[in-house]
C-alpha positions in Angstrom: 13.1 -25.1 10.7 9.9 -23.9 12.5 6.9 -26.1 11.8 3.9 -24.5 10.2 0.9 -23.7 12.4 -2.7 -24.4 11.4 -3.0 -20.7 10.6 0.1 -20.8 8.4 -1.4 -23.8 6.5 -4.6 -21.9 5.8 -2.7 -18.8 4.8 -0.5 -20.7 2.3 -3.5 -22.5 0.9 -5.3 -19.2 0.3 -2.1 -17.7 -1.2 -1.8 -20.6 -3.7 -5.4 -20.1 -4.7 -4.8 -16.4 -5.4 -1.7 -17.3 -7.3 -3.5 -19.7 -9.5 -6.4 -17.3 -9.9 -4.1 -14.5 -11.2 -1.4 -16.5 -13.0 -3.2 -19.6 -14.1 -3.1 -23.3 -12.9 0.2 -24.6 -11.6 1.8 -27.8 -12.7 0.3 -30.0 -10.0 0.1 -33.6 -11.1 2.5 -34.8 -8.4 0.9 -32.5 -5.8 -2.6 -33.9 -6.6 -1.3 -37.5 -6.4 0.4 -36.9 -3.1 -2.8 -35.2 -1.8 -4.9 -38.1 -2.8 -2.5 -40.5 -1.2 -2.8 -38.8 2.2 -6.6 -39.5 2.2 -8.8 -37.3 4.5 -11.7 -35.0 3.5 -11.6 -32.5 0.7 -10.3 -29.7 2.9 -7.4 -31.8 4.1 -6.5 -32.7 0.6 -6.7 -29.2 -0.7 -4.4 -28.0 2.1 -1.9 -30.9 1.5 -1.8 -30.1 -2.2 -1.3 -26.4 -1.5 1.4 -27.0 1.1 3.3 -29.2 -1.3 3.1 -26.6 -4.1 4.1 -23.8 -1.7 7.1 -25.8 -0.5 8.2 -26.6 -4.0 7.8 -23.1 -5.4 9.4 -21.3 -2.4 6.2 -19.8 -1.0 6.7 -21.4 2.4 10.1 -19.7 2.7 8.5 -16.4 1.6 5.9 -16.9 4.4 8.6 -17.2 7.0 10.3 -14.2 5.5 7.0 -12.2 5.6 6.5 -13.1 9.3 10.0 -12.0 10.1 9.3 -8.7 8.4 6.0 -8.4 10.4 7.9 -9.0 13.7 10.5 -6.4 12.7 7.8 -3.9 11.8 6.3 -4.4 15.2 9.6 -3.8 16.8 10.1 -0.6 14.8 6.6 0.5 15.7 7.2 -0.3 19.4 10.3 1.9 19.4 8.4 4.7 17.7 5.5 4.6 20.1 7.8 4.3 23.2 9.7 7.4 22.2 6.4 9.2 21.4 5.1 8.3 24.9 8.2 9.7 26.5 7.7 12.9 24.4 4.1 13.2 25.8 5.5 13.1 29.3 8.1 15.8 28.6 5.4 17.9 26.8 3.1 17.6 29.7 5.5 18.5 32.6 8.0 20.7 30.8 11.5 21.4 32.3 10.3 22.3 35.8 11.2 26.0 35.5 7.6 27.1 35.4 4.5 25.7 37.1 2.6 22.9 35.3 -1.0 23.7 34.2 -2.6 20.4 35.3 -5.4 20.4 32.8 -3.1 21.4 30.0 -0.8 18.5 31.0 -3.7 16.1 31.2 -4.8 17.1 27.7 -1.3 16.6 26.4 -1.3 13.1 27.9 -4.8 11.9 27.1 -6.3 14.2 24.5 -5.0 12.6 21.3 -5.4 9.1 22.9 -9.1 9.7 23.7 -9.9 11.2 20.3 -8.3 8.3 18.4 -9.9 5.8 20.8 -13.3 7.3 20.1 -12.6 7.2 16.3 -11.5 3.6 16.5 -14.6 2.6 18.5 -16.9 4.4 16.1 -15.2 2.6 13.2 -15.7 -0.7 14.9 -19.4 0.0 15.5 -20.4 1.6 12.2 -17.7 0.9 9.5 -17.5 -2.8 10.4 -13.7 -3.0 10.0 -11.0 -1.1 11.8 -9.2 1.4 9.6 -6.8 2.6 12.2 -3.7 4.3 10.8 -1.4 2.4 13.1 -2.7 -0.9 11.8 -2.3 0.2 8.2 1.2 1.4 9.0 2.1 -2.0 10.5 0.9 -3.9 7.4 2.7 -1.4 5.1 6.0 -1.9 7.0 5.6 -5.7 7.1 5.4 -5.8 3.3 8.3 -3.4 2.8 10.5 -5.3 5.2 9.7 -8.6 3.6 11.0 -7.9 0.1 10.4 -11.2 -1.6 9.0 -11.7 -5.1 7.2 -14.9 -3.9 5.3 -13.0 -1.3 3.1 -11.0 -3.6 0.0 -12.9 -2.7 0.7 -13.4 1.0 -0.6 -10.0 2.1 -3.9 -10.2 0.1 -4.3 -13.8 1.1 -4.1 -13.0 4.8 -6.6 -10.2 4.5 -9.1 -12.4 2.6 -8.6 -15.2 5.0 -9.2 -13.1 8.1 -12.2 -11.3 6.6 -14.2 -14.6 6.6 -14.4 -14.5 10.4 -14.1 -10.7 10.5 -10.8 -11.1 12.2 -9.2 -8.0 10.6 -10.7 -5.7 13.1 -9.4 -7.8 16.0 -5.9 -8.2 14.6 -5.5 -4.5 13.9 -7.2 -3.8 17.2 -4.5 -5.7 19.0 -1.8 -3.7 17.2 -3.5 -0.3 17.7 -4.5 -0.7 21.4 -1.2 -2.5 22.2 0.7 0.4 20.6 -1.2 3.0 22.6 -0.8 1.0 25.8 2.9 0.9 25.3 3.0 4.7 24.6 1.0 5.5 27.7 3.1 3.2 29.9 6.2 4.9 28.5 4.6 8.3 29.3 3.8 7.1 32.9 7.3 5.8 33.5 9.0 9.0 32.2 6.5 11.1 34.1 7.3 9.3 37.4 11.1 9.7 36.7 10.7 13.4 36.1 8.5 13.9 39.2 11.1 11.9 41.3 14.0 14.0 40.1 12.5 17.5 39.7 10.3 19.8 41.8 7.1 20.7 40.0 4.4 23.2 41.0 0.8 22.7 39.7 -1.7 25.4 38.8 -4.9 25.7 36.8 -5.7 28.8 34.8 -8.9 30.1 33.1 -10.4 33.3 31.7 -14.1 32.4 31.3 -14.7 29.5 33.7 -15.4 29.7 37.4 -13.3 28.1 40.0 -16.2 25.9 41.0 -16.0 24.2 37.6 -12.4 23.2 38.2 -13.1 21.9 41.7 -16.0 19.7 40.3 -14.0 18.4 37.4 -11.0 17.6 39.5 -13.1 15.7 42.1 -15.0 13.8 39.4 -11.8 12.7 37.6 -10.2 11.8 40.9 -13.2 9.7 42.1 -12.1 6.4 40.7 -8.3 6.9 41.4 -9.3 7.6 45.0 -10.9 4.1 45.2 -7.5 2.7 44.0 -5.6 4.5 46.8 -4.4 7.6 44.9 -4.6 10.9 46.8 -6.4 13.9 45.3 -6.1 17.6 46.2 -8.6 18.9 48.7 -11.0 21.6 47.7 -8.8 24.2 49.5 -5.8 23.0 47.5 -7.7 23.2 44.2 -9.0 26.7 44.8 -5.6 27.9 46.0 -3.9 26.4 43.0 -5.9 28.7 40.8 -4.0 31.7 42.0 -0.4 30.4 42.2 1.5 27.1 42.5 1.4 26.0 46.2 4.9 25.6 47.6 3.7 22.9 49.9 5.0 19.3 49.5 1.6 17.8 50.4 -0.1 19.9 47.6 2.6 18.9 45.1 2.3 15.3 46.0 -1.5 15.4 45.8 -1.6 16.9 42.4 1.1 14.5 41.2 -0.9 11.5 42.5 -4.0 12.9 40.9 -2.3 13.3 37.5 -0.8 9.7 37.7 -4.1 8.2 38.8 -6.2 9.9 36.0 -3.6 8.8 33.4 -3.8 5.2 34.7 -7.6 5.0 35.0 -8.6 6.9 31.9 -5.7 6.1 29.6 -3.8 2.9 30.4 -6.6 0.7 31.9 -9.0 1.2 28.9 -6.3 0.4 26.4 -5.3 -2.7 28.4 -8.8 -4.0 28.5 -9.4 -3.3 24.8 -6.1 -5.0 23.9 -7.1 -8.1 25.9 -10.6 -8.1 24.4 -9.1 -8.0 20.9 -6.7 -10.8 21.8 -9.5 -13.0 23.1 -11.7 -12.3 20.0 -8.7 -13.0 17.8 -8.0 -16.4 19.4 -11.6 -17.3 19.4 -12.1 -16.4 15.7 -8.8 -18.0 14.7 -9.9 -21.4 16.0 -13.0 -21.2 13.8 -11.0 -20.3 10.6 -11.4 -22.6 7.6 -11.5 -22.7 3.8 -14.5 -21.6 1.8 -14.9 -24.6 -0.4 -17.5 -22.7 -2.5 -14.9 -20.5 -4.0 -14.2 -21.4 -7.7 -10.5 -22.1 -7.0 -11.4 -24.8 -4.5 -14.5 -26.3 -6.1 -12.6 -27.0 -9.3 -10.2 -29.2 -7.3 -12.9 -31.6 -6.0 -12.8 -34.0 -9.0 -9.0 -34.0 -9.1 -8.5 -34.6 -5.4 -11.6 -36.8 -4.7 -12.3 -38.3 -8.1 -15.2 -40.5 -8.7 -13.1 -42.3 -11.4 -9.5 -41.9 -12.5 -9.0 -40.1 -15.8 -6.1 -40.5 -18.1 -4.6 -38.0 -20.5 -2.7 -34.8 -20.2 -4.4 -32.2 -18.1 -1.8 -29.5 -17.6 0.7 -27.6 -19.6 4.3 -28.7 -19.1 6.5 -26.3 -17.0 9.2 -24.3 -18.6 11.8 -25.7 -16.2 11.9 -28.8 -14.0 12.3 -28.4 -10.2 15.5 -29.9 -8.8 15.3 -32.8 -6.4 16.1 -31.8 -2.8 17.9 -34.2 -0.6 16.2 -35.7 2.5 12.8 -34.9 1.0 11.4 -38.3 2.1 10.8 -39.5 5.6 13.6 -41.3 7.3 11.5 -44.4 7.9 11.7 -45.4 4.2 13.3 -48.9 3.6 14.2 -51.4 0.9 15.8 -50.9 -2.5 14.1 -50.7 -5.9 15.4 -50.8 -9.5 13.2 -49.4 -12.2 13.8 -48.7 -15.9 12.4 -46.0 -18.2 11.4 -46.8 -21.9 13.9 -49.5 -22.8 13.7 -51.3 -26.1 14.2 -54.9 -27.0 17.9 -54.4 -27.6 18.5 -53.8 -23.9 18.3 -57.0 -21.9 16.2 -56.4 -18.8 15.9 -57.0 -16.0 19.4 -58.0 -14.7 19.8 -60.8 -12.2 18.7 -59.2 -8.8 19.4 -60.4 -5.3 16.3 -60.9 -3.0 16.9 -57.6 -1.2 16.3 -55.6 -4.4 12.8 -55.2 -5.9 12.1 -55.0 -9.6 9.9 -52.0 -10.5 9.7 -53.1 -14.2 10.0 -50.9 -17.2 7.9 -47.8 -17.3 6.6 -47.5 -20.8 3.0 -46.3 -20.4 1.1 -43.7 -18.4 -0.7 -46.5 -16.5 2.5 -48.1 -15.4 4.0 -44.8 -14.3 1.0 -43.8 -12.3 0.7 -47.2 -10.6 4.3 -47.1 -9.5 4.2 -43.5 -8.3 1.1 -44.3 -6.2 2.9 -47.2 -4.7 6.0 -45.2 -4.0 4.0 -42.4 -2.4 2.7 -44.9 0.2 5.8 -47.1 0.6 9.0 -45.1 -0.2 12.2 -47.1 -0.8 15.4 -46.1 1.0 17.3 -46.5 -2.3 16.1 -46.1 -5.8 18.0 -46.7 -9.0 16.5 -45.5 -12.3 17.9 -47.1 -15.5 17.9 -45.0 -18.6 19.0 -45.6 -22.2 21.4 -42.7 -23.0 20.9 -43.4 -26.7 17.6 -41.5 -26.3 17.5 -37.8 -25.9 16.9 -36.6 -22.3 13.4 -35.1 -23.2 11.4 -33.1 -20.7 8.9 -35.9 -20.0 11.6 -38.4 -19.1 13.4 -35.9 -16.8 10.1 -34.9 -15.1 9.4 -38.6 -14.4 12.9 -39.1 -13.1 12.5 -36.1 -10.8 9.1 -37.3 -9.5 10.4 -40.8 -8.9 13.4 -39.4 -7.0 11.2 -37.3 -4.7 9.6 -40.6 -3.6 12.8 -42.2 -2.4 15.3 -41.6 0.4 18.3 -41.7 -2.0 18.2 -41.9 -5.8 20.8 -42.6 -8.5 20.4 -42.8 -12.3 22.0 -45.7 -14.2 23.0 -44.7 -17.7 23.1 -48.0 -19.4 25.9 -49.0 -21.8 25.1 -49.3 -25.5 24.1 -52.8 -26.8 26.8 -54.9 -28.3 28.0 -53.6 -31.6 26.7 -50.0 -30.9 28.3 -46.9 -29.5 26.9 -44.0 -27.5 26.7 -40.5 -28.9 29.0 -38.5 -26.6 27.2 -35.2 -27.2 23.9 -36.9 -26.3 25.6 -38.4 -23.2 26.8 -35.0 -22.2 23.2 -33.7 -22.5 22.2 -36.4 -20.0 24.9 -35.4 -17.6 23.9 -31.7 -17.9 20.2 -32.5 -17.4 20.9 -34.8 -14.4 23.2 -32.2 -12.8 20.4 -29.7 -13.2 18.1 -32.1 -11.2 20.8 -32.4 -8.5 20.9 -36.2 -9.1 23.8 -38.6 -8.9 24.4 -40.8 -12.0 26.7 -43.6 -13.0 27.7 -45.3 -16.2 28.2 -48.7 -14.5 26.0 -51.1 -12.5 24.4 -49.8 -9.4 23.4 -53.1 -8.0 26.1 -53.1 -5.2 24.8 -49.6 -4.1 21.2 -50.8 -4.1 22.1 -53.9 -2.1 24.5 -52.4 0.5 23.9 -48.6 0.4 27.5 -47.9 -0.6 29.7 -48.4 -3.6 
């Protein structure tokens, strides 16, 4: 699975903030504890908390899905603009049966491009943010192609994150200028293919303008292409082309070179330079991206993630459903074996005789003992963990949440459902409730001793 980039981490953090802002605080006791255990400054802890919650709630998967949709949207957009560029070339040159009006062809190739380029530049200068239709189309396609209920906050989170460094304009600028660059390159390639396989004659026509005007305009537009080695028609060729298409190969080649050179200099090169400028500004601004810790959603986390003193008591509403324990959720460098029990009474003799290779985690019967053990396990995860439970008790939500949290701190976890004390029997319906609950947590359980498994790693 692809690792998250720094940009992805900030993006997910912002998405979690928006989710909590709209839907209320998430159940985050374990996330806060893990964030505190990683140390670092407040920004680091906020990101670690958000990444853990995002991974738990499926938001990380939704982000990858959204990015796949964005890449697919770019591919669709690239196909559309490539075909559009080819269409511009066919519209400019026609089928070769009639002479090509050079200035009409030039307008077909560059007219719309120059109008939209001017509109984009004015938007950047005066509006402050690019509102290019191609950019909005890409964002709309990205959201449509990434159909995921978890991705509702990803789009708004990305926009808000980028606005802090005013990166929206450069991101959309890369899409817009890159798309036009691709379209003009496609037009250039198709135009060269058509010129290579068909014989075109070139003329210019006018009703109200003088021929001197066309001579001047042609020479001005061809000045820069001439410096790059492109031929341009002579004054004699230009004036002669006003009457009829010259059937001279040199004239045809000169007009063709002039048309290609003007398209390259005034169409392709500006879009290339603007796309590179947007890319440079994007990378520069992305390196400076960070969290705005003054936002209410982040400032409220300061005391929880960097507390001046530990506070006891229930701070969050219990979730409607517990999250199942995923395998291999702890680093592979965990080691050792640990046996711990949850809320045993005096009728259950504890602890059993343990070999030296198995540590005794005691009986967790208070909030303080649970928190202390969880803090220790977060720093030093055991390779194997056995959790002893008394199946005479009902599998309440609090016990199951604690079992799940403990299991996420170990390499492998099994639950030991103890036998009833001498003279007592277990309620089979209640035992079935335990089996159902533990299956829902994706945990292995046993009704007999797990000491052999703890000591050796196998039954």
